[in-house]
C-alpha positions in Angstrom: -0.1 -0.2 0.0 2.7 2.2 0.8 5.0 1.7 -2.2 1.8 2.3 -4.5 1.2 5.9 -2.5 4.8 6.6 -2.9 4.6 6.1 -6.8 2.1 9.3 -7.2 3.6 12.3 -8.7 2.2 15.8 -8.6 -0.6 16.7 -11.1 1.1 19.1 -13.8 0.0 22.6 -14.1 0.6 22.2 -17.6 2.1 25.2 -20.2 -0.9 27.5 -20.3 -0.9 29.5 -16.7 -3.5 31.9 -18.5 -3.1 35.2 -17.3 -6.6 35.9 -17.4 -6.7 33.9 -14.2 -3.5 34.9 -12.2 -3.5 38.5 -14.0 0.0 38.9 -13.6 1.2 40.1 -17.3 3.5 43.0 -17.1 3.9 43.3 -13.4 7.1 43.5 -11.4 8.2 40.6 -9.6 11.0 40.5 -7.2 12.5 37.1 -6.2 15.3 36.8 -3.7 16.7 33.2 -3.8 16.1 32.5 -7.2 18.5 30.7 -8.1 17.4 27.6 -6.0 15.9 24.2 -6.6 12.3 25.7 -5.5 12.6 29.3 -6.2 13.5 28.7 -10.1 10.9 26.7 -10.6 8.8 29.9 -9.8 10.8 31.9 -11.7 10.1 29.6 -14.7 5.8 29.7 -14.0 6.4 34.2 -13.7 7.8 34.2 -17.0 5.4 31.9 -18.4 2.6 34.4 -16.9 4.1 37.3 -18.8 5.7 38.8 -15.4 8.8 40.7 -15.1 11.2 38.9 -13.0 14.0 40.0 -10.9 16.0 37.3 -9.5 18.4 38.1 -6.7 21.4 36.0 -6.7 24.6 35.9 -4.8 26.3 34.1 -7.9 25.4 35.3 -11.1 27.7 32.4 -12.7 25.3 29.9 -11.4 22.3 31.3 -12.7 22.3 29.9 -16.6 18.9 28.1 -15.9 17.4 31.3 -15.4 18.7 33.1 -18.6 17.1 29.9 -20.3 13.9 30.5 -18.8 14.1 34.2 -19.9 15.0 33.4 -23.4 11.9 31.8 -23.7 9.4 34.6 -22.9 6.8 35.5 -22.5 8.0 37.7 -19.6 10.7 39.5 -18.7 13.4 38.9 -16.7 16.8 40.1 -14.8 19.4 38.9 -12.9 21.1 41.0 -10.1 23.9 39.8 -7.8 22.6 40.7 -4.2 22.9 39.5 -0.6 19.6 39.1 1.4 21.8 39.8 4.3 23.5 43.1 2.7 20.8 45.8 2.7 23.3 48.1 0.7 23.2 45.6 -2.2 19.4 45.2 -1.7 18.6 49.1 -2.3 20.8 49.1 -5.3 19.3 46.1 -6.9 15.8 48.1 -6.0 17.2 50.8 -7.8 18.3 49.0 -10.6 14.6 47.3 -10.8 13.0 50.2 -10.8 15.1 51.8 -13.6 14.4 49.1 -15.9 10.8 47.5 -15.0 9.3 50.8 -13.4 7.6 50.0 -10.4 8.0 46.5 -7.9 4.7 44.8 -7.7 5.2 41.9 -5.2 8.2 40.1 -3.5 9.3 36.3 -2.6 11.4 35.6 -0.2 13.0 32.6 -1.5 16.4 32.9 0.0 16.9 30.5 3.0 18.8 27.1 4.0 20.8 25.4 6.7 24.0 24.1 7.5 25.7 21.4 8.9 27.6 22.9 11.9 24.2 24.4 12.9 22.8 20.9 12.7 22.8 18.2 15.6 23.9 14.9 14.8 25.6 11.6 16.4 29.0 13.3 16.0 27.6 16.4 16.9 25.8 17.5 20.0 23.8 20.6 20.7 26.5 21.7 23.1 29.2 21.2 20.2 27.2 23.3 17.9 29.3 26.8 16.3 27.7 29.8 17.5 28.5 31.3 14.0 27.0 29.0 12.2 23.6 29.1 14.6 23.7 33.0 14.0 24.3 33.0 10.7 21.2 30.0 9.9 19.0 32.5 11.8 20.2 35.6 10.1 19.8 34.0 6.5 16.3 32.5 7.0 14.8 35.8 9.6 17.1 38.4 8.3 17.1 37.2 5.3 13.6 38.1 4.7 12.9 41.1 6.7 16.0 43.3 5.3 14.2 42.7 1.6 11.0 43.3 3.3 12.3 46.8 4.4 13.8 47.7 1.0 11.4 46.6 -1.3 8.2 46.7 0.9 8.8 50.7 0.8 8.2 50.7 -2.6 4.9 49.0 -2.0 4.1 51.3 0.7 4.9 54.7 -1.2 2.3 53.6 -3.8 0.0 51.7 -1.8 0.0 48.7 -3.6 2.2 45.4 -3.6 2.1 41.4 -2.4 4.9 39.9 0.0 5.1 36.1 -0.1 7.9 34.7 2.4 8.9 31.1 2.5 8.5 29.5 5.7 8.9 25.6 6.4 7.2 22.6 8.2 10.2 23.0 11.3 8.2 26.7 12.0 5.0 24.8 12.9 7.0 21.9 14.6 10.4 22.0 15.1 12.5 18.9 13.4 15.2 17.1 15.0 18.4 18.5 14.5 17.4 21.1 13.0 17.7 24.1 16.0 18.1 27.2 14.1 16.6 26.4 11.1 13.5 25.5 13.0 13.7 28.2 15.2 14.2 31.2 12.6 11.1 29.6 10.4 9.0 29.7 13.5 10.0 33.3 14.1 9.6 33.9 10.1 5.6 33.0 10.4 5.5 35.6 13.3 6.9 38.4 11.7 4.6 37.3 8.4 1.6 37.9 10.6 3.4 41.3 12.1 4.1 42.9 8.7 0.5 42.1 7.0 -1.3 44.1 10.5 1.4 46.7 10.2 1.7 47.0 6.5 -2.3 47.0 6.0 -3.1 49.3 9.0 -0.5 51.6 8.4 -0.1 51.8 4.8 -2.6 50.6 2.7 -5.3 47.5 2.9 -3.9 46.8 -0.7 -0.5 45.8 0.6 -0.9 42.0 1.8 1.8 39.6 3.5 1.3 35.8 3.3 3.7 33.0 3.8 3.7 29.5 2.6 5.1 26.9 4.3 6.7 23.6 2.4 6.3 20.5 3.7 9.4 17.6 2.9 10.7 18.5 -0.7 12.9 16.4 -2.8 15.5 18.5 -4.1 19.5 17.6 -5.0 20.3 19.4 -1.7 18.6 16.8 0.4 18.5 13.8 -1.7 21.2 12.0 0.4 18.9 12.7 3.7 16.1 10.8 1.9 17.4 8.2 0.0 20.1 5.8 0.7 22.6 6.3 -2.4 23.8 2.5 -2.5 20.3 0.8 -2.5 18.3 4.0 -3.9 15.5 3.2 -1.2 14.2 5.2 1.6 16.5 6.2 4.6 15.0 5.7 7.7 14.6 9.6 7.8 12.9 9.7 4.4 10.6 6.2 5.3 9.7 8.7 8.7 8.5 11.5 6.9 6.5 9.4 4.4 4.8 7.7 7.0 3.9 11.2 8.6 2.9 12.5 5.0 -1.1 11.6 4.3 -0.5 12.2 0.5 2.5 9.6 0.7 4.7 11.3 -1.3 7.8 13.8 -1.1 6.9 17.7 -2.6 8.4 18.4 -5.7 9.4 22.0 -6.5 6.5 22.2 -9.2 4.1 21.8 -6.2 4.5 24.8 -4.6 3.4 26.9 -8.2 0.2 27.0 -7.6 0.1 28.6 -3.8 2.5 31.0 -4.9 0.6 32.4 -8.2 -3.0 32.2 -6.0 -1.0 34.5 -3.3 0.4 36.7 -5.8 -2.8 37.0 -7.6 -6.3 39.1 -7.5 -7.9 35.6 -6.7 -6.5 36.1 -3.0 -7.2 39.8 -2.9 -8.8 39.3 1.3 -5.9 37.0 2.4 -3.1 38.8 4.5 -1.4 37.5 7.7 -2.1 33.5 6.1 0.8 31.1 6.4 -0.2 28.5 4.1 1.0 25.0 4.3 2.1 22.9 1.4 2.8 19.6 2.5 1.3 16.7 2.1 -1.1 16.9 4.9 1.9 16.7 7.1 1.0 19.5 9.3 -2.5 17.8 9.8 -1.4 14.3 10.6 -1.4 13.6 14.3 0.6 10.0 13.8 -3.1 8.4 14.5 
């Protein structure tokens, strides 16, 4: 039974992401972390919708995939070198985006991640975790969203319209074993998302919405070794535990995030703000019995 469930795949959205539904054609969307496994799939979808997408990456030389998608159109794109922990680089990027595209409609905060030095293991106890690694992981996943919200959210406040979507994690709902700093930062990000939603609507304009998505367990190149045994190709004990607690019986694929992101960006969610939307195959709803 479990093996059959594991074979199920995501239902593809198809190539026709009609602008009549999403209404993103010509809209400028800023995408920090656009070269990551999840961010690049969203970049592709936005270009297909006819949006103008500015991907902020630390190393533009690794963004060849994004250039290929830009060439396909119908949307437009630009790739800018920026660090979400360097406010000056974000300000410079904003000026270049405004100069090229004229306005900023949305911000998608896809930058984030974890490092082994901030993760417990049989070889590294909680008491041995490096302070610098803990601080870096918390900064990347929390300040790495707050700073872009300050820089690009200001442009939204000035015109009274915009959408911010932060990318949280199931670790923000329930702290995951071993990921100490990452779980704490994602929980704080969910709280910040709700705070900012209220602040922007009440202090600036109800036309500015702030939400987050909380991905469950997605299979990417980066975490393949955690989920699958490289010698046998079968699931690792951790991979088995995850699927046992995921009612849909499979890992997420990058395309599974696209629908939720497009919905939050579009007028279809015009009365949604301060929400953290799980995209997790039911993981957060499952009690284990």
